[in-house]
C-alpha positions, 0 to 999 in steps of 0.5 A: 655478804659477810664473813664471820670476821667481818662486822656487817656496816650498820651506819644509818643516814638519816634520811629525812630532808630535815634533820631531827634537832634533840630539845627539851622543851615544853609545851601545852596541846589542846584538842578545846581551847578549854582543855589544855593538856601538858607534854614536852617536846623530845625533837624538832624539826621544820615541819614536825615535832617529837613528843611525850604527854601522859595523855593519850591522842589518836594517830591523824589528830589534828591539836592545837600546841603552843610549844615554849622556846625557853623555861619558864612559860612565857608568852614572849618566847612560843611558837604556836599553830596546830599539828596533825599526830601522824604515829604513837608509842607507848613508852616509860622512864623511871618515874613516868608513863606515857607515850612517844609522838611523832606530830606535822606541824599543820598551821602556823602563822607567819610569826611563829614559822619565823620564830621556828625557822630562826630557833632550829638555826640556832639549835644548828649553829649551836651543834657546828659549833660543838663538833 
């Protein structure tokens, strides 16, 4: 119990095994290959993505994904695979209305997995060098 003059400790420690890395990357998601839906990745880990989209996906829905690791839509700098939507919340910000999502990454080729790990390692190095 805290006295009136004490401030309770409100620090939140990251309890994840794989820390989130904030990013802003374009992505495409699809249920069928002929219907790609735009979104953007807001954070990523080795096992999942946070993303936003104006499209309403269902929780536990499996989707194909392409994430563009650099500006533009170059196929040379992407990761591809499938993911499962694990949570969804409505989201609105200036000039945009849609949903925030959490996605667990399911299947990924060894090439895409290697690119993801290399990208995350670069984010970690960038973060540690800026401190």
